[in-house]
N, C-alpha and C positions, 0 to 999 in steps of 0.2 A: 504494500500500500504506500502511496505517495505520502511523505511526511514533510511538513514545513516547520521551521523553527518557531517557537513561541516568542512573541515580542516581550521585551523586558517587563512592561506594565501588565502583561498577561501571565506572568510567572510568579504568583504569590508564594509564600512559604508553604511547605508541603502539608502542613496541618490545616490549610485553608482550602475551600472549594476553588477549583480552577488550576490547581498545581499541575495537573495533567490535561492534555487536550480534551475538550468535551467530546462526547459520543452521542450520536442520535440513538434514542431508545425506541421511538415510535412515531409514526405519522398517522394522525387521526382525522378522518373527515367528519365534519359536523354539518348535517343538513337540517336547517331549522326554518320555521316560519316566523316572521317578524314584520313589523310595520314597514310599508313602502313610503318613501318620502312624499310629502305633499306640501302645497303652498297654501297656508291657512287664510291668506288674504284674497285668494281667488274663489269666486262663487261656486265653481264647479269642482272644488277640491275639499269639500267639507267632510267627506266620508273617509275615515282611516281604513286602509286596506292592507292586508298582509300579503307578502310574497315569499318565495323561497330564496334562501341564501345558502351557499356552500362555502364554509370556512375550513381551513386546513391548519391543524395544530401539529407542529413539529416539537417533540419533547426531547430533552437531553438528560444525561445521567447526573448533571449538576443542578437540575431544576430550572435552567434557563430555557424558556419556551418562546417560540416564534409563531406568529399567525400569518397565514396567507388566505387567499380567496380565489374561487373559481366559479362564482355564480354564473350559471348559464341562462339561456333564454327559453328552455323547455324543461318540464319535469323529468322526462326520460333522460335527457342529457345530464342533468344533475345527478341522477342515480347511477348512471354509467361511470362517471368520473369518480364518484364515491367508492364504487365497487373496485375500480382499478387502483385507487389510492391504497386500499388495504393490502393489496399484493405488492405494490411498489414500496410500502413500508418495510417489508422483509428485505427488499433489495438494498435499501440505504441504512438499515439498522446497523449500528456499529461504526458508521462513517463519521469522520470529523466534520462538523458543520461549517468550519472555516473554509473547507475546500469546495466552495460554491461552484466554480467552473468544472471541477472534476465530477461532481454529483450531477450537474446539468447534463454533461455529455454521457455519463453513465446511464441515465434514464433514457435520453434521446436515442442512443445507439441500441438500447434494448428493444426498441420498437421498429427498427428500420425495415424489417421484412413485412410488417403489417401496416406500416404507415407512420411516419415520424412527425406528422403535422396534425392539427385538429385536436382530437382527444389526447394525444400524446403531449402536445405542447400545453394543453390545459393542465394536465397533471404536473408537468414540470413547473408551470407558472406558480401554482399554489405552493409548492415546496420551495421554489426559488425565492419567492417573496418572504416566506417564513425564515429562510436561512439568512437573508439580508437583515431581517429584523433581529435575529439572534446575534449576528455580527455587530450590529450597532449597539446592542445591549452590552455585549462583552467589552466593547471599546468605550462605552459611555457616550456615544455620539449618535445624533440623528442620521438616518440613511443619507439624507441630502448632503451631509458633510463628507461622505465617503467617495465622492466623485470629483474631488477638487474644490468643493465648496460651491455655494449658490452664486448665480449671476444675477439674481433678482430676489427681492424680499418677499413679495407676494406673487403667487402663481395665478395667472389669469384663468378664468373658467367660463363656461357657458352652461345653459340648462334648457329644459323642455317645458312647454305648456302641456295641457292634457290633450293629446292628439285625437281622442275620441269625442271631444265636445263639439258643439255647434260652432258656426262662424262667430256668433255673438259671444259664446262662451270662451272661445280661443282669444278673441280680441280682449275680453275682460282679463283673461289670464296673462296675456302679453303685457297689458298695462300694469298688472300687479308685479310682474317680473321686473319691468323697467323701474317701478317704484322702489324696489330693493337696491337699486344701484347697479344692477347687472346691465350689460351692454350688448348681449348677444343671446339669441335663442335658436333652437332647432326644432323643426316640426315636420311630420309626415302629413301633408295636407290631403293626400289622395284617399278619400273615404267615400263610400265603402270599398273594401277590397273586392276584386272580381269574384263572382259566385263560385267559379270552378276551383278557387284556391282553398275552399273548405275541406277538400279531400287531400290537401297537401300537394296538389299538382300546381306547378307554376306555369300559367298560360302566357304571361308577359303582356296581357291585355289590361285595359282599363275602360270602364264604361264612360260614355259621354257625360253622364250625370256626375260621376266621381271626378272626372277631369275638370269640368266646369266648377264644381265645388272647390277643388284645390286652388284654382286660379282666383276665384272670388275670395277665398279665405286669405291667401297671401296678399292680395290687394288690400283687404281690410286691415290686416295686421300692419302692413307698411304704412297705411294712413294713420293708424293708431299710435305707432311708436316713432314715427318721423324718419327723416332721411339718414340720420347718423347711426341708427341702431342696426346691428348685423342680424340678418335673417338667413339661417342655414336650412336647406331643404334636404330631407332624408327620403330616399326612394326605397330603402330596405332591399335593394337588389331584386326587385320584383318585375322589372319590365324588359320586353324585348327592345332591340335597338331602335326601330322606328317609333315606338311609343315613347321611349325615353327622350329621343330627339324632339318629338312634338311637344312633350311636357316642358322640357328645358326652354325651348323657344317661347312657349306661352308665358313663362315667368321672367323672361329677360327684361321686360319693362319695369319690373319691381326691384331691380338692383339686388338680387339675391347674392349672398356672400359665397356660398358654394352649393353644388348639386351633388349629393352624396349617393354612392352606390347605385348608379342609374340602371345597371344591368347585373345579372348574376355573376358571381365571382369566377365561375369556371372558364369564361372566355375573355381573354384580353383583346381578342380581335373585335368582339362586340363593343368593348370599352373604347377601343380606338375609333370605331365607326362613330360612336356618340361624340367622342372628343373632337373629331374632325368636322362635326356638323353643328356644333352649338357654340354660343358666345358667352357661356358662364363657366366659372371655375369648377373643376371636378375634384372630388375628394373620395378616396377609397381606403380600405385597410382593416376594418374590424373583423373581416372574415379571412384575412391574410395572415399567415403564421410564419414567423422567423424571417431573418434578414434575406434568406435565399429567395423567398417568394416576392419580396419587394424589389429585387433587382430588375426584373422585366418591366415593372411599373415605372421605375425611375429611368432605366436605360431607354425606354421607348417614349418617355415624356407623356405618360398617360394620365397624370394627376398633378394638380396644383398644390394639394395638401394630402398628407397620409395620416391615418388614424388607427394604428394598432391598439389592441386592448392588452394592457399589461397582465391581465389574468388569463389570457388565451394564447397570446403570441409567443410566450416563452419566459414570462416573468420580468423582473427588474433587470437581470443580466442581459436579456435579449432586447428589450425595448431601448436600452441605452445604446446598444450596437446599431439598432435600426435608426435611432435618432442621429447618430454620427454618420451613418451611411447617407441619410437624407440631407444632412448638412453639406456634404460634398456636392450635392446637386442644387443647393439653395432652395430646398423644398421644406416648408414648415411641417412640423409634426404636432398633432392634436390628439392625445390619447382618448380612446373610447372607454370611459370609466364611469358608466352610468348604472353600476350595480350597487355594491355595498360600500361601507366606509374604508375597508382595506383596499378595495379597487381604486377608490378616489385617492387615498393617501399614497399608495405605491406609485401611481402615475405622477402625482405631484412631487414626491421626493426626487424622482429622476428628472422631471422637467425643471426643477429648480436650478439645475446646472447645465441645461441644454439651451444654447444660444438660439436655435431655430425653432423654439417652441411657439405655438399659437395660443391655444387654450386647452385646458383639461375639461372634458365633458362631465357633467353631473346630471342627475335625473331631474332635480327640481331646484328652484332658487333658494329654498331652505332645506337643510338636511338634518334638522333636529329630531326627525323620526328615529335616527340611529341612536339617539342618546340613551334609549332604554337598555342597550346591550354593549355600550362602550363606556370607558371610565372618564374620558374627556371629550366634550363636544368638539366637532370640527369648527375651526375658526374661519368663518366666511364673512368677509366685509366687502360690500359692493360686489365688484366683479372679480374678486381675488380670494384665494384660499391661502391662509398663512400657516406655516409649519412651526411647531413648537421646538424647543431645544431639548425635549425629552428624548432619551435614546431610542434607537430603532425606528419604528413607524410613529411613535409618539402616543399610541393608544394601546390599551389592553381590552380584550373582550371579557364580558362578565359571564363566567362559566356557570354560575347559578342560574342566570337568565337562559343561557343556552340549554342547560339541562331541562329547564321547564318548558322549552319550546322546540326541542329536538324532535324530529320525526322518528317513529319506532325503528330501531335497528341502526341508527346513524348517530354517532357521537361517542364520547368517552365516559 
């Protein structure tokens, strides 16, 4: 096994904890139900709703614990990664948690014959984030200080209104967002989805009703928030090339800041077709995993922004590499971090030291719904999140709360 000398300040007397390198003792997935963030000043957000979160606990023999997150977008995906984490726990038990790069590659190469992207990088992400949290705790430093120190004090963010609301409701929500001091929002205005999507089939189509609704909604939001507010459009990779082109052109008069995931991720040729025929900036990346998958996007000049998710693309280690790769092309990076508090903070800690950062995504303008299961509220002021000087991620999860809200069979 690779061994690295212990730093002087990591080498206390032999009768104190930490005299020998830490060892990983277990990786535990926690699948819980807890409140989803909401904006209490928006008329259509009065009801508190629960959602699933997947947190990853990495334990060590000295009691130093790190937390990661892999919250997915479907219940089945959440359960698949939880099941896989239990087996990967055996793979990394006994490893030194300082060897983050070694462990990253150890897991990655264990899955190359069945696919090293997607579910594999989800698993890696949760563990990798937890290992960086452990590293920060051992050194007594925030993760943001481990990449050469921050280049900005506050990390810019953006958020979402309630996409399922009416035009009037979305406008009210947009005004409520602006009133918090935020300067950017993202919405998927194309409602309702095509009827054939109910079976999981992606037609690429959109009804005339939904198309007109989307254009009218964006026009109303632009009028409500004024010319200086950034409006980002999310297509959720639902459309075929001609539909995406038509929709982007319809929104050009409203000065949208970007047009996100216009076509499914599987075809960069379709993305190029859209890119060549629209006059709005393109953003992609939440379904793209690792630096290798971003190379054709950057080399072929297919996006103006990229948005990998730190909990899906390979964790803190990988998103930092992706950010540096994008920096060489002068492409801004804007992490897709719209799940739980660890998702948000992991992205923010990395972006603190990234020159080409745009904004970190959050689900709502207020994230105080997380407060019931974390020990310190996230510090959001205006359109920025501020990181504390507490070590690691700067928060701990409340295990008593987790135990009370864990789904049967998942947790410690």
